[in-house]
C-alpha positions in Angstrom: 118.4 218.8 113.8 118.9 222.2 112.4 121.4 224.8 113.7 120.1 228.3 113.5 122.2 231.4 114.5 122.4 235.1 114.5 124.5 237.9 116.0 124.4 241.6 116.7 126.5 244.3 118.3 125.8 247.8 119.6 128.0 250.6 120.9 125.6 251.1 123.9 124.5 254.3 125.5 127.8 255.7 126.9 130.8 254.7 124.8 131.6 256.7 121.7 133.0 253.7 119.8 132.5 250.0 119.6 135.6 248.0 120.7 133.8 244.6 120.4 134.2 242.4 117.3 132.5 239.2 116.3 132.4 236.7 113.5 129.8 234.1 112.5 131.0 231.5 109.9 128.4 231.5 107.1 128.2 227.7 107.3 127.8 227.7 111.1 131.0 225.9 111.7 132.4 228.4 114.3 131.6 231.6 116.2 133.9 234.2 117.7 133.3 237.1 120.1 136.0 239.5 121.3 135.8 242.5 123.7 138.8 244.9 123.2 140.5 247.2 125.7 143.3 249.7 125.7 141.6 252.9 124.6 139.5 253.8 121.7 141.9 252.8 118.9 143.6 250.0 120.8 140.5 248.1 121.8 139.0 248.2 118.4 142.3 247.0 116.8 142.9 244.3 119.3 139.5 242.7 119.0 139.5 242.9 115.2 143.0 241.4 115.0 141.9 238.5 117.3 138.7 237.8 115.4 140.3 238.0 112.0 143.3 235.9 112.9 141.1 233.2 114.4 138.8 233.2 111.5 141.7 232.9 109.0 143.3 230.1 111.0 140.1 228.0 111.4 139.2 228.5 107.7 142.7 227.4 106.5 142.9 224.4 108.8 139.3 223.2 109.0 139.7 220.3 106.6 143.1 219.3 107.8 143.2 216.1 109.9 144.0 217.6 113.3 142.9 217.3 116.9 140.1 219.8 117.6 141.7 221.0 120.9 145.0 221.7 119.1 143.2 223.5 116.3 141.5 225.9 118.8 144.7 226.3 120.8 146.7 227.1 117.7 144.1 229.6 116.5 144.0 231.5 119.8 147.8 231.4 120.1 148.2 232.9 116.7 145.7 235.6 117.5 147.7 236.5 120.7 150.9 236.7 118.7 149.3 238.9 116.0 148.3 241.4 118.7 151.7 241.4 120.3 153.3 241.9 116.8 151.0 244.9 116.3 151.9 246.3 119.7 155.6 246.2 118.8 155.0 247.9 115.5 152.7 250.5 117.0 153.8 251.5 120.6 150.8 253.8 121.0 148.8 250.6 121.2 151.2 248.7 123.5 148.6 248.3 126.3 145.8 247.0 124.1 144.3 243.6 124.7 141.1 241.6 124.2 138.9 238.9 125.6 138.0 236.0 123.3 135.3 233.3 123.1 135.5 230.7 120.4 132.7 228.1 119.9 133.0 225.6 117.0 131.2 222.5 115.8 133.0 219.5 114.4 130.8 216.5 113.5 128.0 218.4 115.2 130.0 218.3 118.5 130.4 221.7 120.1 133.8 222.8 121.5 134.7 226.0 123.2 137.7 228.0 124.4 138.0 231.4 126.0 140.1 234.0 127.7 138.8 236.9 129.8 135.3 237.7 130.9 133.2 237.5 127.7 130.9 234.5 128.3 129.4 231.4 126.9 126.0 230.3 128.2 123.8 227.3 127.5 120.0 227.6 127.8 118.2 224.3 128.4 114.5 224.6 128.9 114.2 227.6 131.3 117.7 227.0 132.9 120.6 229.2 131.9 124.1 227.9 132.8 127.3 229.8 132.4 129.7 227.4 130.7 132.8 229.6 130.6 134.6 230.7 133.8 135.4 234.4 134.1 139.2 235.1 134.2 138.8 238.0 136.6 140.0 239.0 140.0 136.4 239.1 141.2 135.6 235.6 140.1 138.6 234.3 141.9 137.7 236.4 145.0 134.2 234.8 145.1 135.7 231.3 144.7 138.1 231.9 147.6 135.5 233.5 149.8 137.2 237.0 149.9 134.1 238.6 148.4 130.5 237.3 148.3 128.4 237.4 145.1 126.3 240.4 146.4 129.4 242.5 147.1 130.8 241.5 143.8 128.1 243.3 141.9 129.4 246.7 142.9 133.1 245.9 143.7 135.5 248.4 142.1 137.7 245.6 140.9 135.0 243.5 139.3 136.3 244.2 135.8 140.0 243.5 136.5 141.1 240.7 134.1 143.6 238.1 135.1 144.0 236.9 131.5 143.5 238.5 128.1 145.0 238.2 124.6 147.9 240.6 123.8 150.2 239.4 126.6 153.4 237.4 126.5 152.4 235.6 129.7 148.9 234.5 128.7 148.3 231.0 129.8 147.7 228.2 127.3 144.0 227.9 126.5 142.1 224.7 127.1 139.5 223.6 124.6 136.5 221.7 126.0 133.7 219.7 124.6 130.2 220.8 125.6 127.2 218.5 125.9 124.1 219.8 124.1 120.7 218.4 123.2 117.9 219.2 120.8 116.2 222.4 121.9 119.3 223.9 123.6 120.6 227.3 122.8 124.1 228.8 123.2 124.7 232.5 123.9 128.1 234.1 123.5 128.3 237.7 124.8 130.6 240.5 125.9 130.3 241.8 129.4 128.3 244.8 128.2 125.3 242.4 128.4 126.0 240.7 131.7 126.9 244.0 133.4 123.3 245.2 132.8 121.2 242.1 132.9 120.9 239.3 135.4 121.1 235.7 134.3 117.4 235.4 135.0 116.6 238.3 132.7 118.8 236.9 130.0 117.1 233.5 130.3 113.7 235.2 130.1 114.4 236.8 126.7 116.4 233.9 125.3 113.6 231.4 126.1 110.7 233.7 125.2 111.9 234.8 121.7 112.5 231.9 119.3 114.0 233.9 116.4 117.7 234.2 117.1 118.1 237.6 115.5 115.1 239.0 117.3 116.3 237.6 120.6 119.7 239.1 120.1 118.2 242.6 119.4 115.8 242.3 122.3 118.7 241.5 124.7 120.7 244.5 123.4 117.7 246.8 123.8 117.0 245.5 127.3 120.7 246.1 128.3 120.5 249.6 126.9 117.4 250.4 128.8 119.3 249.5 132.0 122.1 251.9 131.2 124.1 250.4 128.3 127.3 251.5 129.9 129.5 249.3 127.6 129.5 247.9 124.1 127.2 244.9 123.8 127.8 242.0 121.5 125.7 238.8 121.3 125.8 235.6 119.2 123.0 233.1 119.6 123.1 229.5 118.3 120.0 227.3 118.5 119.8 223.6 118.1 116.3 223.2 116.6 114.2 220.1 117.2 112.7 219.9 113.7 114.9 219.7 110.6 112.2 221.5 108.7 111.6 224.3 111.2 112.2 227.9 110.2 112.6 231.0 112.3 109.5 233.2 112.5 
């Protein structure tokens, strides 16, 4: 099997700056997406600190014999502390924070960890499943029956995060293995995509366009056509059936 991947980010149609950050390891070992918050400068800085810190930690520790779950937890913990340190040194950014999604492959086994409402999906055939669970007030309200899914779409608190990086009280992250098969695709995205496109629409584009880069760009353009009210960041990873296959 051959792993293909691509990513793209866009400011969208409303925001003046892009507070999202992402990283794709050139060897396809790991992928990171972050969506910053806390004002123009704060959000950009928080997401960049998180992505750079996680990248540096994973690169430094990749060949060290260590438990994968601990590796991911350590990387995210260091990113959280790096943001807190920057807040202390720069009080103007004291309220900044960021979501994070990390997906990595060790011995071809995918693992993920996340904080916030940026998401990880898996497409299998025509079925799109959300693997991550949003750390938001609205997600908890749906689970407890306080709000129904239809009401949630327009609820004024739908973007309220319960967890994000850049907080002393952030809960310890849990790294989980994910089952995947030949032909599956992973999608990592910021909420600028999911705010504009339904899961059905995302699945339609993800399934219909084989080339990862083209699929990412098409999803971004589709979200912008529907308003593009936030920054949009997408990373797609494809588990190809044929070792000799190439994107076209």
